[in-house]
C-alpha positions in Angstrom: -98.5 -31.1 -10.9 -97.6 -27.8 -12.6 -99.9 -26.1 -15.1 -97.8 -23.0 -15.9 -95.2 -20.6 -14.5 -95.1 -16.8 -14.8 -92.3 -14.3 -14.4 -93.0 -10.6 -14.2 -91.2 -7.9 -16.2 -91.3 -4.2 -16.4 -90.5 -4.1 -20.1 -92.2 -6.7 -22.3 -90.3 -5.9 -25.6 -87.0 -6.2 -23.7 -88.2 -9.5 -22.2 -89.0 -10.9 -25.6 -85.6 -9.9 -26.9 -84.1 -12.0 -24.1 -86.5 -14.9 -24.0 -87.1 -15.5 -27.7 -83.5 -16.4 -28.6 -82.6 -17.9 -25.2 -85.6 -20.3 -25.0 -85.2 -21.2 -28.7 -81.9 -23.0 -27.9 -84.0 -25.6 -26.0 -86.7 -25.8 -28.7 -89.1 -23.6 -26.7 -91.1 -21.2 -28.9 -93.4 -18.3 -28.4 -97.0 -19.6 -28.7 -99.0 -16.4 -28.0 -98.6 -12.7 -27.5 -101.0 -10.2 -25.9 -100.7 -6.6 -24.8 -99.6 -7.7 -21.3 -97.8 -11.1 -21.8 -95.8 -13.5 -24.0 -96.5 -17.2 -23.8 -93.9 -19.9 -24.5 -94.1 -23.7 -24.8 -92.9 -26.7 -26.7 -94.2 -27.2 -30.3 -96.9 -29.9 -30.2 -97.8 -29.4 -26.5 -101.4 -28.6 -25.7 -100.5 -25.0 -24.9 -98.0 -22.6 -23.3 -96.6 -23.4 -19.9 -94.3 -20.3 -19.3 -95.5 -16.7 -19.4 -93.7 -13.4 -19.2 -96.2 -10.9 -17.9 -96.7 -7.3 -16.8 -98.0 -7.8 -13.2 -101.8 -7.8 -13.1 -101.9 -5.3 -10.2 -100.0 -2.7 -12.2 -97.2 -2.6 -9.6 -93.6 -3.0 -10.6 -92.5 -6.6 -11.2 -90.1 -8.0 -8.6 -88.0 -11.2 -8.6 -88.3 -13.8 -5.9 -85.4 -14.4 -3.7 -84.8 -18.2 -3.9 -87.0 -18.5 -7.0 -85.6 -20.2 -10.1 -87.0 -21.8 -13.2 -85.0 -24.9 -14.3 -85.5 -26.0 -17.9 -84.7 -29.4 -19.4 -82.0 -29.3 -22.0 -81.6 -32.3 -24.4 -77.8 -32.2 -24.5 -74.9 -30.5 -22.8 -74.4 -28.5 -26.0 -77.9 -27.1 -25.6 -77.0 -26.0 -22.0 -73.9 -24.2 -23.5 -76.1 -22.6 -26.2 -78.7 -21.5 -23.7 -76.1 -19.8 -21.5 -74.4 -18.1 -24.5 -77.8 -16.9 -25.9 -78.9 -15.6 -22.5 -75.7 -13.5 -22.1 -75.9 -12.3 -25.7 -79.5 -11.3 -25.2 -79.0 -9.1 -22.2 -78.9 -11.6 -19.4 -76.3 -12.0 -16.7 -74.2 -15.0 -15.6 -75.0 -16.8 -12.4 -73.0 -19.9 -13.1 -71.2 -21.0 -16.3 -72.1 -24.4 -17.8 -70.5 -27.3 -16.0 -71.0 -30.4 -14.0 -72.6 -30.0 -10.5 -74.0 -32.2 -7.8 -73.3 -35.5 -9.7 -71.2 -36.8 -12.6 -74.2 -36.4 -14.9 -75.9 -33.1 -13.8 -74.7 -30.5 -16.3 -76.2 -27.1 -15.8 -75.8 -23.3 -16.1 -77.5 -20.4 -14.3 -78.5 -17.0 -15.7 -80.6 -14.0 -14.8 -82.9 -12.3 -17.2 -82.8 -8.5 -17.6 -85.4 -8.2 -14.8 -83.3 -10.3 -12.4 -85.3 -13.5 -12.6 -83.1 -16.6 -12.3 -83.2 -19.5 -14.8 -81.2 -22.7 -15.3 -80.8 -25.1 -18.1 -80.0 -28.7 -17.1 -79.0 -31.8 -19.0 -79.0 -34.6 -16.5 -77.4 -37.4 -18.4 -74.2 -38.4 -20.2 -74.8 -36.4 -23.4 
């Protein structure tokens, strides 16, 4: 159903300093770079599916209230690493790693330096 997702930023270099190490904890890599965007995806996929962009209209980037990107983590340790990398890379805590909603739903919540919300989730026993 989804082709790609974009999050806006007001500072691309700062966004890359956050997203590069944070997404790497889940095996997500930068696949392309242009003057107005960074593109990320999984190695071996047909192309990127997540972009950090300067807004096309030239207006300041804003975050969506109620908007969140949830990323699949292969293990609970990867959720922990994602959370730690996000905080070390300029993000802020929105919910420490832990079990939520069910005995298998292990997740964390962070905000990037622009205020966009992200989650890493391992929904299983690992």
